[in-house]
Predicted model as a PDB file, atoms N, CA, C, CB and O in Angstrom, pLDDT in the B-factor column:
MODEL        1                                                                  
ATOM      1  N   UNK A   1      -9.127  19.235 -15.911  1.00 65.00           N  
ATOM      2  CA  UNK A   1      -9.061  20.134 -17.036  1.00 65.00           C  
ATOM      3  C   UNK A   1     -10.281  19.891 -17.926  1.00 65.00           C  
ATOM      4  CB  UNK A   1      -7.737  19.944 -17.823  1.00 65.00           C  
ATOM      5  O   UNK A   1     -10.659  18.745 -18.170  1.00 65.00           O  
ATOM      6  N   UNK A   2     -10.878  20.949 -18.399  1.00 77.00           N  
ATOM      7  CA  UNK A   2     -12.073  20.871 -19.222  1.00 77.00           C  
ATOM      8  C   UNK A   2     -11.690  20.939 -20.692  1.00 77.00           C  
ATOM      9  CB  UNK A   2     -13.057  21.997 -18.864  1.00 77.00           C  
ATOM     10  O   UNK A   2     -10.867  21.761 -21.097  1.00 77.00           O  
ATOM     11  N   UNK A   3     -12.298  20.065 -21.484  1.00 90.00           N  
ATOM     12  CA  UNK A   3     -12.063  20.086 -22.923  1.00 90.00           C  
ATOM     13  C   UNK A   3     -13.144  20.947 -23.571  1.00 90.00           C  
ATOM     14  CB  UNK A   3     -12.059  18.637 -23.521  1.00 90.00           C  
ATOM     15  O   UNK A   3     -14.335  20.706 -23.378  1.00 90.00           O  
ATOM     16  N   UNK A   4     -12.728  21.941 -24.332  1.00 96.00           N  
ATOM     17  CA  UNK A   4     -13.644  22.840 -25.016  1.00 96.00           C  
ATOM     18  C   UNK A   4     -13.542  22.581 -26.515  1.00 96.00           C  
ATOM     19  CB  UNK A   4     -13.331  24.331 -24.679  1.00 96.00           C  
ATOM     20  O   UNK A   4     -12.448  22.520 -27.075  1.00 96.00           O  
ATOM     21  N   UNK A   5     -14.705  22.430 -27.156  1.00 97.00           N  
ATOM     22  CA  UNK A   5     -14.781  22.230 -28.595  1.00 97.00           C  
ATOM     23  C   UNK A   5     -15.610  23.369 -29.176  1.00 97.00           C  
ATOM     24  CB  UNK A   5     -15.398  20.832 -28.952  1.00 97.00           C  
ATOM     25  O   UNK A   5     -16.687  23.678 -28.667  1.00 97.00           O  
ATOM     26  N   UNK A   6     -15.117  23.986 -30.229  1.00 98.00           N  
ATOM     27  CA  UNK A   6     -15.840  25.081 -30.878  1.00 98.00           C  
ATOM     28  C   UNK A   6     -17.147  24.542 -31.456  1.00 98.00           C  
ATOM     29  CB  UNK A   6     -14.971  25.743 -31.994  1.00 98.00           C  
ATOM     30  O   UNK A   6     -17.150  23.513 -32.132  1.00 98.00           O  
ATOM     31  N   UNK A   7     -18.245  25.226 -31.195  1.00 97.00           N  
ATOM     32  CA  UNK A   7     -19.548  24.778 -31.668  1.00 97.00           C  
ATOM     33  C   UNK A   7     -19.764  25.038 -33.150  1.00 97.00           C  
ATOM     34  CB  UNK A   7     -20.629  25.448 -30.881  1.00 97.00           C  
ATOM     35  O   UNK A   7     -20.725  24.520 -33.720  1.00 97.00           O  
ATOM     36  N   UNK A   8     -18.907  25.820 -33.793  1.00 97.00           N  
ATOM     37  CA  UNK A   8     -19.052  26.075 -35.221  1.00 97.00           C  
ATOM     38  C   UNK A   8     -18.157  25.140 -36.032  1.00 97.00           C  
ATOM     39  CB  UNK A   8     -18.719  27.539 -35.540  1.00 97.00           C  
ATOM     40  O   UNK A   8     -18.650  24.398 -36.882  1.00 97.00           O  
ATOM     41  N   UNK A   9     -16.860  25.166 -35.781  1.00 97.00           N  
ATOM     42  CA  UNK A   9     -15.935  24.364 -36.587  1.00 97.00           C  
ATOM     43  C   UNK A   9     -15.655  22.983 -35.994  1.00 97.00           C  
ATOM     44  CB  UNK A   9     -14.634  25.106 -36.752  1.00 97.00           C  
ATOM     45  O   UNK A   9     -15.021  22.147 -36.638  1.00 97.00           O  
ATOM     46  N   UNK A  10     -16.118  22.746 -34.788  1.00 97.00           N  
ATOM     47  CA  UNK A  10     -15.978  21.449 -34.103  1.00 97.00           C  
ATOM     48  C   UNK A  10     -14.528  21.065 -33.815  1.00 97.00           C  
ATOM     49  CB  UNK A  10     -16.618  20.365 -34.934  1.00 97.00           C  
ATOM     50  O   UNK A  10     -14.232  19.885 -33.624  1.00 97.00           O  
ATOM     51  N   UNK A  11     -13.630  22.033 -33.779  1.00 97.00           N  
ATOM     52  CA  UNK A  11     -12.232  21.769 -33.449  1.00 97.00           C  
ATOM     53  C   UNK A  11     -12.018  21.997 -31.957  1.00 97.00           C  
ATOM     54  CB  UNK A  11     -11.280  22.668 -34.287  1.00 97.00           C  
ATOM     55  O   UNK A  11     -12.600  22.920 -31.387  1.00 97.00           O  
ATOM     56  N   UNK A  12     -11.191  21.172 -31.316  1.00 97.00           N  
ATOM     57  CA  UNK A  12     -10.903  21.385 -29.891  1.00 97.00           C  
ATOM     58  C   UNK A  12     -10.021  22.623 -29.700  1.00 97.00           C  
ATOM     59  CB  UNK A  12     -10.212  20.136 -29.283  1.00 97.00           C  
ATOM     60  O   UNK A  12      -9.173  22.936 -30.535  1.00 97.00           O  
ATOM     61  N   UNK A  13     -10.238  23.303 -28.605  1.00 96.00           N  
ATOM     62  CA  UNK A  13      -9.445  24.478 -28.261  1.00 96.00           C  
ATOM     63  C   UNK A  13      -8.416  24.038 -27.221  1.00 96.00           C  
ATOM     64  CB  UNK A  13     -10.351  25.659 -27.720  1.00 96.00           C  
ATOM     65  O   UNK A  13      -8.773  23.664 -26.103  1.00 96.00           O  
ATOM     66  N   UNK A  14      -7.147  24.086 -27.595  1.00 91.00           N  
ATOM     67  CA  UNK A  14      -6.078  23.659 -26.702  1.00 91.00           C  
ATOM     68  C   UNK A  14      -5.822  24.689 -25.613  1.00 91.00           C  
ATOM     69  CB  UNK A  14      -4.802  23.405 -27.487  1.00 91.00           C  
ATOM     70  O   UNK A  14      -5.845  25.893 -25.868  1.00 91.00           O  
ATOM     71  N   UNK A  15      -5.579  24.210 -24.396  1.00 91.00           N  
ATOM     72  CA  UNK A  15      -5.315  25.075 -23.240  1.00 91.00           C  
ATOM     73  C   UNK A  15      -6.369  26.174 -23.142  1.00 91.00           C  
ATOM     74  CB  UNK A  15      -3.905  25.698 -23.337  1.00 91.00           C  
ATOM     75  O   UNK A  15      -6.047  27.360 -23.077  1.00 91.00           O  
ATOM     76  N   UNK A  16      -7.614  25.762 -23.134  1.00 93.00           N  
ATOM     77  CA  UNK A  16      -8.751  26.686 -23.201  1.00 93.00           C  
ATOM     78  C   UNK A  16      -8.795  27.625 -21.998  1.00 93.00           C  
ATOM     79  CB  UNK A  16     -10.057  25.905 -23.293  1.00 93.00           C  
ATOM     80  O   UNK A  16      -8.750  27.195 -20.845  1.00 93.00           O  
ATOM     81  N   UNK A  17      -8.882  28.910 -22.300  1.00 94.00           N  
ATOM     82  CA  UNK A  17      -9.043  29.956 -21.286  1.00 94.00           C  
ATOM     83  C   UNK A  17     -10.088  30.923 -21.801  1.00 94.00           C  
ATOM     84  CB  UNK A  17      -7.685  30.692 -20.978  1.00 94.00           C  
ATOM     85  O   UNK A  17      -9.908  31.558 -22.840  1.00 94.00           O  
ATOM     86  N   UNK A  18     -11.187  31.030 -21.060  1.00 93.00           N  
ATOM     87  CA  UNK A  18     -12.308  31.869 -21.487  1.00 93.00           C  
ATOM     88  C   UNK A  18     -11.864  33.310 -21.697  1.00 93.00           C  
ATOM     89  CB  UNK A  18     -13.439  31.813 -20.457  1.00 93.00           C  
ATOM     90  O   UNK A  18     -11.103  33.874 -20.911  1.00 93.00           O  
ATOM     91  N   UNK A  19     -12.362  33.881 -22.773  1.00 95.00           N  
ATOM     92  CA  UNK A  19     -12.097  35.255 -23.194  1.00 95.00           C  
ATOM     93  C   UNK A  19     -10.642  35.501 -23.582  1.00 95.00           C  
ATOM     94  CB  UNK A  19     -12.484  36.200 -22.096  1.00 95.00           C  
ATOM     95  O   UNK A  19     -10.235  36.648 -23.765  1.00 95.00           O  
ATOM     96  N   UNK A  20      -9.867  34.448 -23.705  1.00 94.00           N  
ATOM     97  CA  UNK A  20      -8.496  34.580 -24.208  1.00 94.00           C  
ATOM     98  C   UNK A  20      -8.369  33.823 -25.523  1.00 94.00           C  
ATOM     99  CB  UNK A  20      -7.463  34.050 -23.167  1.00 94.00           C  
ATOM    100  O   UNK A  20      -7.983  34.405 -26.537  1.00 94.00           O  
ATOM    101  N   UNK A  21      -8.691  32.525 -25.518  1.00 93.00           N  
ATOM    102  CA  UNK A  21      -8.639  31.774 -26.766  1.00 93.00           C  
ATOM    103  C   UNK A  21      -9.943  31.037 -27.076  1.00 93.00           C  
ATOM    104  CB  UNK A  21      -7.503  30.788 -26.714  1.00 93.00           C  
ATOM    105  O   UNK A  21     -10.015  30.331 -28.082  1.00 93.00           O  
ATOM    106  N   UNK A  22     -10.965  31.180 -26.245  1.00 95.00           N  
ATOM    107  CA  UNK A  22     -12.321  30.771 -26.614  1.00 95.00           C  
ATOM    108  C   UNK A  22     -13.300  31.722 -25.953  1.00 95.00           C  
ATOM    109  CB  UNK A  22     -12.610  29.291 -26.196  1.00 95.00           C  
ATOM    110  O   UNK A  22     -13.012  32.327 -24.920  1.00 95.00           O  
ATOM    111  N   UNK A  23     -14.466  31.839 -26.576  1.00 97.00           N  
ATOM    112  CA  UNK A  23     -15.442  32.835 -26.153  1.00 97.00           C  
ATOM    113  C   UNK A  23     -16.818  32.192 -26.073  1.00 97.00           C  
ATOM    114  CB  UNK A  23     -15.457  34.042 -27.119  1.00 97.00           C  
ATOM    115  O   UNK A  23     -17.169  31.359 -26.910  1.00 97.00           O  
ATOM    116  N   UNK A  24     -17.590  32.573 -25.078  1.00 97.00           N  
ATOM    117  CA  UNK A  24     -18.945  32.067 -24.921  1.00 97.00           C  
ATOM    118  C   UNK A  24     -19.905  33.165 -25.344  1.00 97.00           C  
ATOM    119  CB  UNK A  24     -19.219  31.609 -23.453  1.00 97.00           C  
ATOM    120  O   UNK A  24     -19.946  34.244 -24.753  1.00 97.00           O  
ATOM    121  N   UNK A  25     -20.682  32.862 -26.388  1.00 96.00           N  
ATOM    122  CA  UNK A  25     -21.678  33.801 -26.890  1.00 96.00           C  
ATOM    123  C   UNK A  25     -23.003  33.061 -26.974  1.00 96.00           C  
ATOM    124  CB  UNK A  25     -21.264  34.396 -28.284  1.00 96.00           C  
ATOM    125  O   UNK A  25     -23.123  32.067 -27.691  1.00 96.00           O  
ATOM    126  N   UNK A  26     -23.997  33.548 -26.240  1.00 95.00           N  
ATOM    127  CA  UNK A  26     -25.334  32.954 -26.240  1.00 95.00           C  
ATOM    128  C   UNK A  26     -25.280  31.442 -26.027  1.00 95.00           C  
ATOM    129  CB  UNK A  26     -26.049  33.269 -27.552  1.00 95.00           C  
ATOM    130  O   UNK A  26     -25.858  30.690 -26.812  1.00 95.00           O  
ATOM    131  N   UNK A  27     -24.609  30.999 -25.001  1.00 95.00           N  
ATOM    132  CA  UNK A  27     -24.447  29.611 -24.569  1.00 95.00           C  
ATOM    133  C   UNK A  27     -23.687  28.721 -25.557  1.00 95.00           C  
ATOM    134  CB  UNK A  27     -25.790  29.018 -24.320  1.00 95.00           C  
ATOM    135  O   UNK A  27     -23.737  27.497 -25.435  1.00 95.00           O  
ATOM    136  N   UNK A  28     -22.993  29.299 -26.520  1.00 97.00           N  
ATOM    137  CA  UNK A  28     -22.160  28.551 -27.461  1.00 97.00           C  
ATOM    138  C   UNK A  28     -20.710  28.923 -27.217  1.00 97.00           C  
ATOM    139  CB  UNK A  28     -22.567  28.840 -28.940  1.00 97.00           C  
ATOM    140  O   UNK A  28     -20.392  30.086 -26.971  1.00 97.00           O  
ATOM    141  N   UNK A  29     -19.832  27.932 -27.284  1.00 97.00           N  
ATOM    142  CA  UNK A  29     -18.394  28.158 -27.135  1.00 97.00           C  
ATOM    143  C   UNK A  29     -17.778  28.257 -28.523  1.00 97.00           C  
ATOM    144  CB  UNK A  29     -17.718  27.016 -26.303  1.00 97.00           C  
ATOM    145  O   UNK A  29     -17.960  27.368 -29.354  1.00 97.00           O  
ATOM    146  N   UNK A  30     -17.049  29.343 -28.772  1.00 97.00           N  
ATOM    147  CA  UNK A  30     -16.467  29.600 -30.081  1.00 97.00           C  
ATOM    148  C   UNK A  30     -14.969  29.838 -29.965  1.00 97.00           C  
ATOM    149  CB  UNK A  30     -17.146  30.801 -30.744  1.00 97.00           C  
ATOM    150  O   UNK A  30     -14.497  30.474 -29.022  1.00 97.00           O  
ATOM    151  N   UNK A  31     -14.228  29.317 -30.941  1.00 97.00           N  
ATOM    152  CA  UNK A  31     -12.801  29.631 -30.993  1.00 97.00           C  
ATOM    153  C   UNK A  31     -12.662  31.064 -31.506  1.00 97.00           C  
ATOM    154  CB  UNK A  31     -12.015  28.612 -31.910  1.00 97.00           C  
ATOM    155  O   UNK A  31     -13.641  31.671 -31.939  1.00 97.00           O  
ATOM    156  N   UNK A  32     -11.468  31.586 -31.458  1.00 96.00           N  
ATOM    157  CA  UNK A  32     -11.245  32.985 -31.814  1.00 96.00           C  
ATOM    158  C   UNK A  32     -11.559  33.253 -33.281  1.00 96.00           C  
ATOM    159  CB  UNK A  32      -9.810  33.379 -31.515  1.00 96.00           C  
ATOM    160  O   UNK A  32     -12.151  34.283 -33.605  1.00 96.00           O  
ATOM    161  N   UNK A  33     -11.177  32.351 -34.164  1.00 96.00           N  
ATOM    162  CA  UNK A  33     -11.439  32.540 -35.593  1.00 96.00           C  
ATOM    163  C   UNK A  33     -12.921  32.549 -35.921  1.00 96.00           C  
ATOM    164  CB  UNK A  33     -10.758  31.457 -36.389  1.00 96.00           C  
ATOM    165  O   UNK A  33     -13.378  33.381 -36.705  1.00 96.00           O  
ATOM    166  N   UNK A  34     -13.669  31.641 -35.336  1.00 98.00           N  
ATOM    167  CA  UNK A  34     -15.113  31.575 -35.591  1.00 98.00           C  
ATOM    168  C   UNK A  34     -15.834  32.772 -34.979  1.00 98.00           C  
ATOM    169  CB  UNK A  34     -15.698  30.268 -35.034  1.00 98.00           C  
ATOM    170  O   UNK A  34     -16.814  33.259 -35.544  1.00 98.00           O  
ATOM    171  N   UNK A  35     -15.365  33.244 -33.842  1.00 98.00           N  
ATOM    172  CA  UNK A  35     -15.957  34.433 -33.234  1.00 98.00           C  
ATOM    173  C   UNK A  35     -15.760  35.638 -34.141  1.00 98.00           C  
ATOM    174  CB  UNK A  35     -15.344  34.700 -31.846  1.00 98.00           C  
ATOM    175  O   UNK A  35     -16.668  36.453 -34.303  1.00 98.00           O  
ATOM    176  N   UNK A  36     -14.570  35.752 -34.735  1.00 97.00           N  
ATOM    177  CA  UNK A  36     -14.309  36.861 -35.653  1.00 97.00           C  
ATOM    178  C   UNK A  36     -15.212  36.783 -36.884  1.00 97.00           C  
ATOM    179  CB  UNK A  36     -12.836  36.864 -36.081  1.00 97.00           C  
ATOM    180  O   UNK A  36     -15.723  37.805 -37.342  1.00 97.00           O  
ATOM    181  N   UNK A  37     -15.413  35.573 -37.423  1.00 97.00           N  
ATOM    182  CA  UNK A  37     -16.295  35.390 -38.573  1.00 97.00           C  
ATOM    183  C   UNK A  37     -17.727  35.789 -38.227  1.00 97.00           C  
ATOM    184  CB  UNK A  37     -16.252  33.934 -39.057  1.00 97.00           C  
ATOM    185  O   UNK A  37     -18.404  36.434 -39.027  1.00 97.00           O  
ATOM    186  N   UNK A  38     -18.189  35.407 -37.040  1.00 98.00           N  
ATOM    187  CA  UNK A  38     -19.541  35.747 -36.598  1.00 98.00           C  
ATOM    188  C   UNK A  38     -19.707  37.253 -36.484  1.00 98.00           C  
ATOM    189  CB  UNK A  38     -19.853  35.079 -35.255  1.00 98.00           C  
ATOM    190  O   UNK A  38     -20.701  37.801 -36.962  1.00 98.00           O  
ATOM    191  N   UNK A  39     -18.754  37.927 -35.862  1.00 97.00           N  
ATOM    192  CA  UNK A  39     -18.843  39.374 -35.704  1.00 97.00           C  
ATOM    193  C   UNK A  39     -18.728  40.088 -37.048  1.00 97.00           C  
ATOM    194  CB  UNK A  39     -17.756  39.868 -34.754  1.00 97.00           C  
ATOM    195  O   UNK A  39     -19.402  41.094 -37.265  1.00 97.00           O  
ATOM    196  N   UNK A  40     -17.889  39.588 -37.952  1.00 97.00           N  
ATOM    197  CA  UNK A  40     -17.767  40.206 -39.276  1.00 97.00           C  
ATOM    198  C   UNK A  40     -19.063  40.085 -40.069  1.00 97.00           C  
ATOM    199  CB  UNK A  40     -16.618  39.566 -40.058  1.00 97.00           C  
ATOM    200  O   UNK A  40     -19.488  41.044 -40.713  1.00 97.00           O  
ATOM    201  N   UNK A  41     -19.694  38.914 -40.027  1.00 97.00           N  
ATOM    202  CA  UNK A  41     -20.957  38.717 -40.742  1.00 97.00           C  
ATOM    203  C   UNK A  41     -22.043  39.630 -40.182  1.00 97.00           C  
ATOM    204  CB  UNK A  41     -21.403  37.247 -40.654  1.00 97.00           C  
ATOM    205  O   UNK A  41     -22.814  40.216 -40.942  1.00 97.00           O  
ATOM    206  N   UNK A  42     -22.106  39.752 -38.872  1.00 97.00           N  
ATOM    207  CA  UNK A  42     -23.101  40.613 -38.242  1.00 97.00           C  
ATOM    208  C   UNK A  42     -22.813  42.079 -38.551  1.00 97.00           C  
ATOM    209  CB  UNK A  42     -23.130  40.383 -36.723  1.00 97.00           C  
ATOM    210  O   UNK A  42     -23.735  42.862 -38.776  1.00 97.00           O  
ATOM    211  N   UNK A  43     -21.542  42.445 -38.562  1.00 96.00           N  
ATOM    212  CA  UNK A  43     -21.168  43.830 -38.860  1.00 96.00           C  
ATOM    213  C   UNK A  43     -21.582  44.213 -40.279  1.00 96.00           C  
ATOM    214  CB  UNK A  43     -19.653  44.027 -38.679  1.00 96.00           C  
ATOM    215  O   UNK A  43     -22.088  45.312 -40.504  1.00 96.00           O  
ATOM    216  N   UNK A  44     -21.368  43.312 -41.232  1.00 96.00           N  
ATOM    217  CA  UNK A  44     -21.752  43.582 -42.617  1.00 96.00           C  
ATOM    218  C   UNK A  44     -23.258  43.783 -42.743  1.00 96.00           C  
ATOM    219  CB  UNK A  44     -21.298  42.439 -43.528  1.00 96.00           C  
ATOM    220  O   UNK A  44     -23.704  44.653 -43.491  1.00 96.00           O  
ATOM    221  N   UNK A  45     -24.041  42.996 -42.025  1.00 95.00           N  
ATOM    222  CA  UNK A  45     -25.492  43.132 -42.072  1.00 95.00           C  
ATOM    223  C   UNK A  45     -25.942  44.438 -41.433  1.00 95.00           C  
ATOM    224  CB  UNK A  45     -26.159  41.950 -41.374  1.00 95.00           C  
ATOM    225  O   UNK A  45     -26.878  45.072 -41.920  1.00 95.00           O  
ATOM    226  N   UNK A  46     -25.299  44.844 -40.367  1.00 95.00           N  
ATOM    227  CA  UNK A  46     -25.701  46.061 -39.671  1.00 95.00           C  
ATOM    228  C   UNK A  46     -25.304  47.317 -40.449  1.00 95.00           C  
ATOM    229  CB  UNK A  46     -25.083  46.095 -38.278  1.00 95.00           C  
ATOM    230  O   UNK A  46     -25.954  48.353 -40.306  1.00 95.00           O  
ATOM    231  N   UNK A  47     -24.259  47.248 -41.261  1.00 94.00           N  
ATOM    232  CA  UNK A  47     -23.858  48.402 -42.070  1.00 94.00           C  
ATOM    233  C   UNK A  47     -24.910  48.753 -43.117  1.00 94.00           C  
ATOM    234  CB  UNK A  47     -22.522  48.127 -42.752  1.00 94.00           C  
ATOM    235  O   UNK A  47     -25.006  49.905 -43.539  1.00 94.00           O  
ATOM    236  N   UNK A  48     -25.692  47.772 -43.535  1.00 92.00           N  
ATOM    237  CA  UNK A  48     -26.710  47.996 -44.554  1.00 92.00           C  
ATOM    238  C   UNK A  48     -27.968  48.649 -43.989  1.00 92.00           C  
ATOM    239  CB  UNK A  48     -27.070  46.687 -45.215  1.00 92.00           C  
ATOM    240  O   UNK A  48     -28.832  49.087 -44.748  1.00 92.00           O  
ATOM    241  N   UNK A  49     -28.076  48.718 -42.675  1.00 89.00           N  
ATOM    242  CA  UNK A  49     -29.265  49.301 -42.048  1.00 89.00           C  
ATOM    243  C   UNK A  49     -29.071  50.799 -41.859  1.00 89.00           C  
ATOM    244  CB  UNK A  49     -29.563  48.621 -40.691  1.00 89.00           C  
ATOM    245  O   UNK A  49     -27.970  51.245 -41.538  1.00 89.00           O  
ATOM    246  N   UNK A  50     -30.137  51.584 -42.056  1.00 90.00           N  
ATOM    247  CA  UNK A  50     -29.992  53.034 -41.912  1.00 90.00           C  
ATOM    248  C   UNK A  50     -29.800  53.496 -40.462  1.00 90.00           C  
ATOM    249  CB  UNK A  50     -31.198  53.714 -42.490  1.00 90.00           C  
ATOM    250  O   UNK A  50     -29.145  54.509 -40.218  1.00 90.00           O  
ATOM    251  N   UNK A  51     -30.362  52.766 -39.513  1.00 89.00           N  
ATOM    252  CA  UNK A  51     -30.203  53.117 -38.100  1.00 89.00           C  
ATOM    253  C   UNK A  51     -29.646  51.933 -37.340  1.00 89.00           C  
ATOM    254  CB  UNK A  51     -31.544  53.568 -37.484  1.00 89.00           C  
ATOM    255  O   UNK A  51     -29.845  50.784 -37.733  1.00 89.00           O  
ATOM    256  N   UNK A  52     -28.957  52.209 -36.266  1.00 88.00           N  
ATOM    257  CA  UNK A  52     -28.371  51.149 -35.448  1.00 88.00           C  
ATOM    258  C   UNK A  52     -29.136  51.062 -34.138  1.00 88.00           C  
ATOM    259  CB  UNK A  52     -26.857  51.407 -35.190  1.00 88.00           C  
ATOM    260  O   UNK A  52     -29.200  52.025 -33.374  1.00 88.00           O  
ATOM    261  N   UNK A  53     -29.712  49.901 -33.892  1.00 93.00           N  
ATOM    262  CA  UNK A  53     -30.360  49.611 -32.621  1.00 93.00           C  
ATOM    263  C   UNK A  53     -29.734  48.349 -32.049  1.00 93.00           C  
ATOM    264  CB  UNK A  53     -31.904  49.449 -32.789  1.00 93.00           C  
ATOM    265  O   UNK A  53     -29.518  47.378 -32.774  1.00 93.00           O  
ATOM    266  N   UNK A  54     -29.447  48.358 -30.771  1.00 94.00           N  
ATOM    267  CA  UNK A  54     -28.817  47.193 -30.157  1.00 94.00           C  
ATOM    268  C   UNK A  54     -29.711  45.962 -30.293  1.00 94.00           C  
ATOM    269  CB  UNK A  54     -28.508  47.466 -28.677  1.00 94.00           C  
ATOM    270  O   UNK A  54     -29.211  44.850 -30.468  1.00 94.00           O  
ATOM    271  N   UNK A  55     -31.012  46.150 -30.214  1.00 95.00           N  
ATOM    272  CA  UNK A  55     -31.949  45.038 -30.370  1.00 95.00           C  
ATOM    273  C   UNK A  55     -31.779  44.377 -31.736  1.00 95.00           C  
ATOM    274  CB  UNK A  55     -33.398  45.525 -30.190  1.00 95.00           C  
ATOM    275  O   UNK A  55     -31.771  43.149 -31.830  1.00 95.00           O  
ATOM    276  N   UNK A  56     -31.643  45.175 -32.795  1.00 95.00           N  
ATOM    277  CA  UNK A  56     -31.428  44.636 -34.137  1.00 95.00           C  
ATOM    278  C   UNK A  56     -30.098  43.900 -34.223  1.00 95.00           C  
ATOM    279  CB  UNK A  56     -31.477  45.757 -35.179  1.00 95.00           C  
ATOM    280  O   UNK A  56     -30.019  42.827 -34.822  1.00 95.00           O  
ATOM    281  N   UNK A  57     -29.054  44.468 -33.630  1.00 96.00           N  
ATOM    282  CA  UNK A  57     -27.740  43.817 -33.633  1.00 96.00           C  
ATOM    283  C   UNK A  57     -27.820  42.461 -32.944  1.00 96.00           C  
ATOM    284  CB  UNK A  57     -26.687  44.709 -32.938  1.00 96.00           C  
ATOM    285  O   UNK A  57     -27.302  41.468 -33.455  1.00 96.00           O  
ATOM    286  N   UNK A  58     -28.467  42.420 -31.788  1.00 96.00           N  
ATOM    287  CA  UNK A  58     -28.588  41.185 -31.024  1.00 96.00           C  
ATOM    288  C   UNK A  58     -29.376  40.134 -31.803  1.00 96.00           C  
ATOM    289  CB  UNK A  58     -29.258  41.457 -29.676  1.00 96.00           C  
ATOM    290  O   UNK A  58     -29.017  38.957 -31.784  1.00 96.00           O  
ATOM    291  N   UNK A  59     -30.443  40.542 -32.487  1.00 97.00           N  
ATOM    292  CA  UNK A  59     -31.229  39.607 -33.286  1.00 97.00           C  
ATOM    293  C   UNK A  59     -30.420  39.052 -34.451  1.00 97.00           C  
ATOM    294  CB  UNK A  59     -32.489  40.287 -33.805  1.00 97.00           C  
ATOM    295  O   UNK A  59     -30.479  37.854 -34.731  1.00 97.00           O  
ATOM    296  N   UNK A  60     -29.666  39.913 -35.132  1.00 97.00           N  
ATOM    297  CA  UNK A  60     -28.809  39.446 -36.229  1.00 97.00           C  
ATOM    298  C   UNK A  60     -27.716  38.522 -35.708  1.00 97.00           C  
ATOM    299  CB  UNK A  60     -28.181  40.640 -36.969  1.00 97.00           C  
ATOM    300  O   UNK A  60     -27.415  37.504 -36.330  1.00 97.00           O  
ATOM    301  N   UNK A  61     -27.127  38.868 -34.581  1.00 97.00           N  
ATOM    302  CA  UNK A  61     -26.090  38.032 -33.983  1.00 97.00           C  
ATOM    303  C   UNK A  61     -26.637  36.652 -33.639  1.00 97.00           C  
ATOM    304  CB  UNK A  61     -25.519  38.703 -32.728  1.00 97.00           C  
ATOM    305  O   UNK A  61     -26.004  35.641 -33.941  1.00 97.00           O  
ATOM    306  N   UNK A  62     -27.802  36.604 -33.013  1.00 98.00           N  
ATOM    307  CA  UNK A  62     -28.412  35.330 -32.644  1.00 98.00           C  
ATOM    308  C   UNK A  62     -28.771  34.516 -33.880  1.00 98.00           C  
ATOM    309  CB  UNK A  62     -29.657  35.563 -31.791  1.00 98.00           C  
ATOM    310  O   UNK A  62     -28.570  33.302 -33.895  1.00 98.00           O  
ATOM    311  N   UNK A  63     -29.296  35.160 -34.912  1.00 97.00           N  
ATOM    312  CA  UNK A  63     -29.666  34.459 -36.146  1.00 97.00           C  
ATOM    313  C   UNK A  63     -28.425  33.909 -36.852  1.00 97.00           C  
ATOM    314  CB  UNK A  63     -30.440  35.403 -37.090  1.00 97.00           C  
ATOM    315  O   UNK A  63     -28.428  32.771 -37.320  1.00 97.00           O  
ATOM    316  N   UNK A  64     -27.365  34.717 -36.928  1.00 97.00           N  
ATOM    317  CA  UNK A  64     -26.126  34.257 -37.549  1.00 97.00           C  
ATOM    318  C   UNK A  64     -25.505  33.103 -36.775  1.00 97.00           C  
ATOM    319  CB  UNK A  64     -25.133  35.405 -37.654  1.00 97.00           C  
ATOM    320  O   UNK A  64     -25.027  32.136 -37.368  1.00 97.00           O  
ATOM    321  N   UNK A  65     -25.513  33.205 -35.468  1.00 98.00           N  
ATOM    322  CA  UNK A  65     -24.940  32.143 -34.634  1.00 98.00           C  
ATOM    323  C   UNK A  65     -25.724  30.845 -34.822  1.00 98.00           C  
ATOM    324  CB  UNK A  65     -24.939  32.560 -33.140  1.00 98.00           C  
ATOM    325  O   UNK A  65     -25.130  29.771 -34.916  1.00 98.00           O  
ATOM    326  N   UNK A  66     -27.038  30.935 -34.876  1.00 97.00           N  
ATOM    327  CA  UNK A  66     -27.862  29.739 -35.071  1.00 97.00           C  
ATOM    328  C   UNK A  66     -27.595  29.106 -36.429  1.00 97.00           C  
ATOM    329  CB  UNK A  66     -29.350  30.083 -34.937  1.00 97.00           C  
ATOM    330  O   UNK A  66     -27.535  27.882 -36.540  1.00 97.00           O  
ATOM    331  N   UNK A  67     -27.433  29.928 -37.462  1.00 97.00           N  
ATOM    332  CA  UNK A  67     -27.186  29.363 -38.792  1.00 97.00           C  
ATOM    333  C   UNK A  67     -25.779  28.782 -38.918  1.00 97.00           C  
ATOM    334  CB  UNK A  67     -27.398  30.428 -39.859  1.00 97.00           C  
ATOM    335  O   UNK A  67     -25.574  27.821 -39.660  1.00 97.00           O  
ATOM    336  N   UNK A  68     -24.815  29.348 -38.208  1.00 97.00           N  
ATOM    337  CA  UNK A  68     -23.439  28.854 -38.280  1.00 97.00           C  
ATOM    338  C   UNK A  68     -23.221  27.580 -37.479  1.00 97.00           C  
ATOM    339  CB  UNK A  68     -22.490  29.914 -37.796  1.00 97.00           C  
ATOM    340  O   UNK A  68     -22.314  26.807 -37.788  1.00 97.00           O  
ATOM    341  N   UNK A  69     -24.037  27.347 -36.454  1.00 95.00           N  
ATOM    342  CA  UNK A  69     -23.834  26.170 -35.610  1.00 95.00           C  
ATOM    343  C   UNK A  69     -24.664  24.963 -36.039  1.00 95.00           C  
ATOM    344  CB  UNK A  69     -24.158  26.511 -34.186  1.00 95.00           C  
ATOM    345  O   UNK A  69     -24.673  23.947 -35.345  1.00 95.00           O  
ATOM    346  N   UNK A  70     -25.344  25.055 -37.147  1.00 89.00           N  
ATOM    347  CA  UNK A  70     -26.132  23.895 -37.624  1.00 89.00           C  
ATOM    348  C   UNK A  70     -25.260  22.837 -38.186  1.00 89.00           C  
ATOM    349  CB  UNK A  70     -27.137  24.308 -38.665  1.00 89.00           C  
ATOM    350  O   UNK A  70     -25.754  21.800 -38.629  1.00 89.00           O  
TER     351      UNK A  70                                                      
ENDMDL                                                                          
END                                                                             
């Protein structure tokens, strides 16, 4: 059995099952709560932009993930 620890909050994920109770985003493992926080922060930033480009979304997502995992 593999032990998964969230890269943001550093809490272990019990009975870890990918895409059910932990998620891998850009080589980081995130629990469900931290994944929701990451997506909410990125969504708020993208709402302020006049146009939506996937490249911009991906850059904001990567930047937010890097700042949250420090």
